[in-house]
N, C-alpha and C positions, 0 to 999 in steps of 0.2 A: 504493499500500499503505498501510497507518496502525496503530499501534498500537491496539489495542482492549481488551484488559489485561495485567496485569500480577498476576504470582502468586509470593510470596516462601516457604521453606521454610526451617525449621532443620534440621539435622542434626548428630549427635555423631557423632564420627570419633577411635576411642578408640586409641591408638598399637600399633603389634604389640612392641615393645621395654618399654611399662608406661610409660615417662616419659621426657622430652629434658629435659634441661637445659643452660642456658648461661650466661652471666655476672650476676654480682649475685646468685645466688641464686634464678635466675629455672625456672621450671620447668611444665610441664604436662603430663598424660596424657590428656586428651581436649579431641580443638580442636571449636571451634562454629563450622561452615560455615555459610554461607548460600546456597542454590542460590536463583537468580532464573528465572521464566520468563516471557517476554514475546509476547503471543500477537499477531496481524494480524487483518485484516478478510478477506485471503486462504489463511486456514487453515494457515500455515506459522508457527512457534513456534520460539523463538531460546532458548537459556538458556547461562546462565552461573553462577558463584559464587564467594564470595570470603570469606576465614576470614583475619581478623587474629589477632593472635597473643596480643591484650592491650594497658590500655592504657600497662601498665607494659612493653613493646617500644617500639610507634610511638604516635600521636596516631591510633591506629585501634583498636574492639575491639565483640563480636561486634552484640551487643543493640544498637549504634550506628548495625549496616548496616540492619537491619532498621527502624529508627525514621526514618532518613536516606531508605530506599526509600518510606516510604510519606508522605512529606513530601514527596519529589521526583517522584514515582510520576506525582501528576493532572496535572503540568506536559508528562508525556511524551505524552498519551493524545490520538491524533491525529495523531502528530507519525510522518513516514515513516520506519523505523527504518533502509534503504537507505542514507539521506544521514547519513553519519555523524561529518562535520565539522562540518555543521549541528546535529545532534544534541546533539552536544557543549557549542556554543556554546548550547542551549537549557539543560541540565543545568549549565551554570556561572552562567548570569542566574538557574535559580532556586532554585542554593544554591549561596551560597560556600562556595570550599573543601571540605573531608568529600571529598578525592576515590576514598579507599576506598570510600564509599558508590555511587559511579558506576560502578566497575572492571566488577561483576558485569552493570548492565543496556549497557555498553558490547560487553562480549562475549558476551550476547545478541542483540546488533544485528549484529554480526560473524558470529554465527553463520544468522542468518538470511539475509544479504546471500547467504554461500555457498550454502546452499540456494538462491535463489533464481536464482542464476547458475551452479548443478552446478559447482561450484568448492571444493577444501581452502580451509582460509583460511592454508595457508602460500604457495599461488598470489599471493593476494590483496593480500599483507602483502610480497611482492617475489619470491617461486620460491623451488620446493624446491633448496637446496645440501646435494648427497652424498644418501649413501642412509640415514645415520641420523648420530647425534652422541653423542658422551661424556659421562656422567653423572657427579658428585662424590656422593659420600656423608656426612652430616653425622657424627661423632660426638660423641656427648653428653659432657657434661662430666664427667668420675668422675675416678678416682685416677689419677696417668701407666699405673701397671701396667695398670690393667682397660681404659685406650684403647688403648694396646696392643695388647691382646690382641686389640682388636675389628677389626683391622686385616687380616689374617688372612681371618678370615673373612668380609669383607666384600670384598677383593681375589678372593676363590672366587666370589663372584658378579659379578664382570667389573669391577667398580670398581677407577679408576685414579687417580682423587683423591677426596684428603679431607677434609673441612673439620673441623678440629680447634675444638670449642668451649672459649677459652681465657675470659681477663675476669676473671678471679682473684687469687690472690697472686700475686705476681710469682715469687716463687721458686718456686714448685708449677706456675705455667704455665711456667716455664723447664723444670721437668720433665717435663711433659708433654708440650711441642715435642719435646724429645730424644729421650725413651722412642718415640713414634713414630716418629719419624726413622728413629729404630735399625732399624724394622722395612719398612721401605719398600724396594722392588726399583727395578731402573735402568725408566725412563718412569713411573714412582708422581709425582703432584706433593701439596704439601703445603701446606695455607694453615690459617695460625692465625690465629683468627674469633676478636675480643673483644667484638662485638657493643656496642661503645660503653662498656666494662666499665672500663679501665684510667681512672687519671689519668694526666698527663702525666709525674713523677717514674717511676710505675711500667713505662708502659709504654718509656720509656729507659731502663730498666734490664733488663727481657726485650729488646730489641732489640739491645740489647750481647751479653746473655748468651745468645744464639742464633745470634751474625756468622757459625758458620762450619757454619751448618746450612740445607738449601738448602731456604726457604722462604718462604712468601708470607706479609707482614705485612695482617690485613683488621681495613679500620675499630678502630684499636685506645682512639679515646679520642670524646666523646661530640659534640663540637663539629669542624667542620670546620678553625676555626683551630688548634685544639687537633693534629688528628690533621694537618695538613700543618707543624707544628711537628716531629711526630715522624718525618713523611716525609723533614724535609731533616737527619736526624740517622740514616737508616736508611740499610744498604747492602740492605736485603730489596725485591726487586721489589711493591707496596705496592697494595692494593684499597683501594676509598672503596663502599660499600653506606649505610648509615642517612643519611648526608647527602644520598644522589643522589634526588633527588623532582622535578625539574625541569629544563627547557632551561640556563636560567640559570644554577646550579650544574655542569653538564658543561663549559658553556663557561669558568667563572671556574677550574675545578678543572683546564683543560685549561691555558689561559693560567698556571697557577701552578705547572704542572707537578707538580700535585697527586697524580697515582694513575699508574700506569699498565694498570688493569682496575679496571671499576664493574660494580657488581650492579645492571640495570633491573628491581625488583622490579614488577610491572604493576599491582597495585592504588595504590599508590604513587603512580601518575601519572593514574591514573583509567580504568585501562583499555587495552585492543588497540588504542587511536587515536592516544594520547600515548604510547603506550611505542613503540609504532613511530615517530612520531617520533625520538624520544630515540636509541633504537636507528640509526634512521638517519645523525642529526648524530653518534653515536659512529663509526660506518662511514665518515661522510665524514671526519673528526678521524684516525683510524686505530687508534681506543681498543677494546681488545679489554674482550670484556661475558661476564659470566653473566650469561644470563637466567632468570629465576627471578619466584618471588612469595612473597609473606610465609606462607604455610603453603596447603593447601588437596586436596582428594580427586580424583576422577579427572577433572571438568571443568575446573577449574586446573591439573590437569596435561595436557590435550588444549589447552589455550590456550596454556603456556608452549611445548608440543612447538611448537606452529603457528611460534609465532614465532623459534624457537630455529634451525629448519628452514629459513626465510627469512630467516637471518643468514647474514652470509659467512662458511663454516667455518674462515679462518684467524683470522677475529676472535672467533669463538665461543670464551670461555674454558672453558667449560665451563657446566651447567643440571641439573635436578635432576625426580626422579620423586617427585613427592609420595605418589604412589597406592600405590607401594610400603611407605612407613609404617605406614599404617594398617589397621586391620582390617575397615573397611565400604567396599566399591564401592556408586558414587552412580550410576554410568552403565556400559551396556554400549557396549565399541567405543574404550575409550580406550585412548592407547598405554600398552604392557608393555615394562617394560625386560627385554632381551635379551643377556646377557653384558655388563654397565653399558652398553648403549646405547639409545637411544631413538632412533624414527622414527615422523613422525604418519601417519594416515588417508588416505588418495587419496579417501575419501567427501568431499561436500559438507558443506559449512561444517566447525565443528568434530568431524564423524565419528561423536558419541555419540550416544546414544538416555539417557535418565533413565530411573534403576528407578524408578516411580512408588510401587511397594510400600516400598520404600526413604525415598522422600520425604515418603510422607506426607501429612497436613492441609497445607495452606497456612496459615501465618501470619498472611502480611500478601496482600489484596487486593486490588486498586484498578480500580475498570470506571468 
């Protein structure tokens, strides 16, 4: 089997709630997503998706995905898409870095592998653990009162884990955490996610100000070293996210006892192949994980679901259903939330079929 053509499509994904706000005044109302189709000489096509939040969040941006695919794609023509390790070596040799560019291509090739072996990806990624798994809901940064009011509505949809967007003024964030915590019920979990937004002195004020609150502290500062400093002055369980992008940092974090949970975002690792390596390393070290991506629609949600469902249940801290946040459906057959939980399809590959009328005309074609 050989890759014969690669197509990339640009799709806008408006948010159901109008906008999404997080640390440092960052906000977005429409996500710019890229869907990739990898075609083969055996008439099997695989699909992938990647949706960066923008260069103000991570070193990745939507236009860069499509430019990168135009640069990288010609090097993949003629390659066997089912030989994932070899294909990733080829991508790394042809384009240094830019993991996010490679992510949708890698996911599409996994989709092909699932289709030709008649297996759902979760089976190929390690096996299906349990019937389904729990989701978290991100609460966009607003006033303490507005954020607290959203908890009841999200709980009615079945969510029991709430990721509170903080990373602003320390006193305001203390008020946000306490207001939302007051709305929690037994079995709920609260994560205060600063998305790198605090300086160290403010992060220390916050963790001391909420010492009596049952809350997870996520990525308080920009660098690993700053976060490690807060970790060593913090009584709360601790999550690292933005700094987690390689096996090296996972091993370093484990040696330093820098975290209790890590977020594995598929596109930061360059796709399912390397995200699976990170997942398996964490599993062997006993590190709990949130399995997710930067953002996306139905295809990203399907990829997340397959990696999450193939993660040992006791180590899967949580995951998310990005396709429920947006108003546009990209594909049929994508996993859909049921009472705050998600499960993968038993169909081969990702288990999805793209809605070609939604994708429209390709903006990149490589033959």
